[in-house]
C-alpha positions in Angstrom: 0.1 0.0 0.8 1.3 3.4 -0.5 1.4 6.5 1.8 3.4 9.6 1.2 5.9 11.3 2.3 7.4 15.2 2.3 10.8 16.7 3.5 11.3 20.4 4.0 13.1 20.3 0.4 10.9 17.3 -1.2 7.2 17.2 -3.0 5.4 14.4 -1.9 6.8 10.6 -2.8 5.1 7.6 -2.4 6.7 5.4 0.0 5.6 1.4 -0.9 5.0 -0.1 2.7 2.8 0.5 5.3 2.6 -1.2 8.4 1.2 -0.3 12.1 2.1 2.7 13.8 1.8 4.4 16.8 -1.7 6.5 15.5 -3.1 2.9 15.0 -2.5 1.5 18.3 -3.6 4.4 19.5 -6.4 4.4 17.5 -7.7 0.8 18.1 -7.1 0.9 21.9 -10.0 4.0 21.4 -11.7 2.0 19.7 -11.1 -1.2 22.1 -11.5 0.6 25.4 -15.4 2.7 23.8 -16.3 -0.5 22.9 -15.5 -2.5 26.4 -17.6 1.2 27.8 -20.6 0.2 25.3 -21.1 -3.2 26.3 -20.8 -2.1 30.1 -24.0 0.3 29.3 -26.6 -1.4 27.4 -26.3 -4.5 30.1 -25.5 -1.4 32.5 -29.2 0.2 31.4 -31.0 -3.6 30.1 -33.8 -3.3 32.0 -34.8 0.7 32.2 -33.0 3.1 29.0 -31.9 0.3 26.5 -35.4 -1.9 27.1 -37.6 -0.3 24.1 -34.3 -0.9 21.8 -34.1 -4.5 23.2 -37.7 -5.2 22.4 -37.3 -3.5 18.5 -34.3 -5.7 17.9 -35.3 -9.1 19.1 -38.6 -9.0 17.1 -36.4 -8.1 13.9 -34.5 -10.5 14.6 -37.3 -12.6 15.2 -39.1 -11.2 11.7 -36.1 -11.0 9.5 -36.6 -14.6 7.1 -40.0 -12.4 6.0 -38.7 -9.6 5.0 -38.2 -8.5 1.9 -35.5 -6.3 1.9 -35.2 -3.7 -0.3 -31.7 -3.5 -1.1 -30.8 -0.5 -3.2 -32.8 1.4 -0.4 -30.5 -0.2 1.8 -27.9 0.3 -0.9 -28.3 4.0 -1.2 -28.2 4.5 3.0 -25.8 3.4 3.5 -23.4 4.5 0.9 -24.6 8.4 2.6 -23.3 7.4 5.6 -20.4 6.2 4.7 -19.8 9.5 2.3 -21.3 11.4 5.0 -18.5 10.0 7.2 -15.8 10.0 5.0 -16.2 13.7 4.1 -16.5 15.0 7.2 -13.2 14.0 7.9 -11.3 14.8 5.3 -12.9 17.8 6.2 -12.1 18.0 9.8 -8.0 17.0 8.4 -7.7 20.4 7.3 -8.9 22.1 10.6 -7.6 22.7 14.5 -9.6 20.3 15.9 -8.9 17.9 13.4 -7.7 15.3 16.9 -10.4 16.0 19.0 -13.1 15.3 16.0 -10.5 12.2 14.9 -11.0 10.6 19.0 -15.3 11.5 19.1 -15.6 9.4 16.0 -13.5 6.5 16.6 -14.9 6.5 20.2 -18.5 6.7 18.7 -17.8 3.7 16.9 -16.8 2.0 19.4 -19.4 3.0 22.3 -22.2 1.7 19.3 -20.3 -1.6 18.0 -20.3 -2.7 22.1 -23.8 -1.7 22.4 -24.5 -4.4 18.7 -22.1 -7.1 20.0 -24.2 -7.2 23.2 -27.8 -7.1 21.6 -26.8 -9.9 19.7 -25.9 -11.7 22.8 -29.5 -11.2 24.6 -30.9 -11.9 21.7 -29.3 -15.4 20.5 -26.9 -16.4 23.5 -23.5 -17.3 22.9 -24.5 -17.4 19.3 -25.1 -13.5 19.3 -21.5 -13.3 18.5 -21.3 -15.1 15.5 -24.6 -12.8 14.8 -22.7 -9.5 15.4 -20.5 -10.6 13.0 -22.0 -11.8 10.5 -23.7 -8.0 10.6 -20.7 -6.8 10.2 -19.3 -9.7 7.1 -17.9 -9.0 4.2 -18.0 -5.5 4.3 -15.8 -5.1 6.9 -13.0 -7.0 5.4 -12.9 -4.0 3.5 -14.2 -0.5 5.8 -11.7 -1.2 8.8 -8.3 -1.2 6.4 -9.8 1.4 4.0 -10.7 3.5 7.5 -7.4 2.3 9.0 -5.8 3.7 6.6 -7.7 6.7 6.1 -7.2 8.5 9.1 -3.6 7.6 9.4 -2.7 9.2 5.9 -5.2 12.6 7.4 -3.5 12.3 10.0 0.3 12.6 8.5 -2.2 15.9 5.8 -3.1 17.9 8.6 0.6 17.9 10.5 1.5 18.2 6.7 -0.8 21.2 6.2 -0.1 23.5 9.2 3.6 22.9 9.5 4.5 26.1 7.3 1.9 27.7 9.3 4.4 27.4 12.7 7.5 28.4 10.5 8.3 31.9 10.6 9.3 33.8 7.9 7.4 32.2 5.2 6.0 34.5 2.5 2.1 34.1 2.9 2.4 33.0 -1.0 4.4 30.1 -1.1 2.3 29.0 1.5 -0.7 29.1 0.2 1.0 27.6 -3.6 2.4 24.6 -1.5 -1.0 24.1 -0.6 -3.1 24.3 -3.6 -0.1 22.0 -4.6 -0.9 19.4 -2.3 -4.6 19.3 -2.5 -4.5 18.6 -6.2 -2.3 15.4 -4.9 -4.4 14.3 -2.0 -7.3 14.8 -5.4 -7.1 10.9 -6.7 -6.6 9.4 -3.6 -8.9 11.3 -1.9 -11.5 9.9 -5.2 -10.6 6.2 -5.1 -11.1 6.9 -1.1 -14.9 7.3 -2.2 -14.4 3.9 -5.1 -14.0 1.8 -2.0 -16.9 3.3 0.0 -18.9 2.2 -2.9 -17.6 -1.2 -2.7 -18.8 -1.2 1.2 -21.6 -0.5 0.4 -22.3 -3.3 -2.4 -21.4 -5.7 -0.6 -23.2 -4.4 2.5 -26.6 -3.1 1.1 -26.4 -7.0 -1.7 -24.3 -9.3 -0.2 -24.1 -9.6 3.7 -27.8 -10.0 3.1 -27.7 -12.9 2.3 -25.0 -13.7 5.0 -27.6 -13.1 7.8 -30.4 -14.7 6.0 -28.6 -18.0 6.5 -27.3 -17.8 9.6 
């Protein structure tokens, strides 16, 4: 997989290697922490706040095989949600609140997945683990590495975007020109990301329902 590095005296150049960095470990730890919090909250408020949600979740599971799944509508909903999230993380990467938004997005994703995991075990017992994995398969095989890579790349981009702003005696026209070049370089990757999201949404809408129905 290609990532881009830049030093003070050269333009962005591709480097063909990828490995888990400190950024990825922080991301995974944030997700795991919020996942456990979501599971704990679902268990703690099972009889109060989560009771109505759990009832709806249970009845949906029971009637799943009798539902006629509108895959086109599901695809539209999926791509809308993923594009909204993708555009937001790209936008916030160019702002001073990037790290706050990034952490908030990971915590929300982990928390909601933790609740979903525990709801599956409430409904199906120990086999709920398989149901939880089934709900995420096969789209997670694309979405997980995609978002890990995208978040890491955007973090590097955020650092480069604000690098010249912290240096004294840097001409405004020079900074604007460098930022313009940076945006042009990133455009193909941004468009590639949209294509991958389309593919992931296709898997989520047309393949995943078949997986769930056969569980």
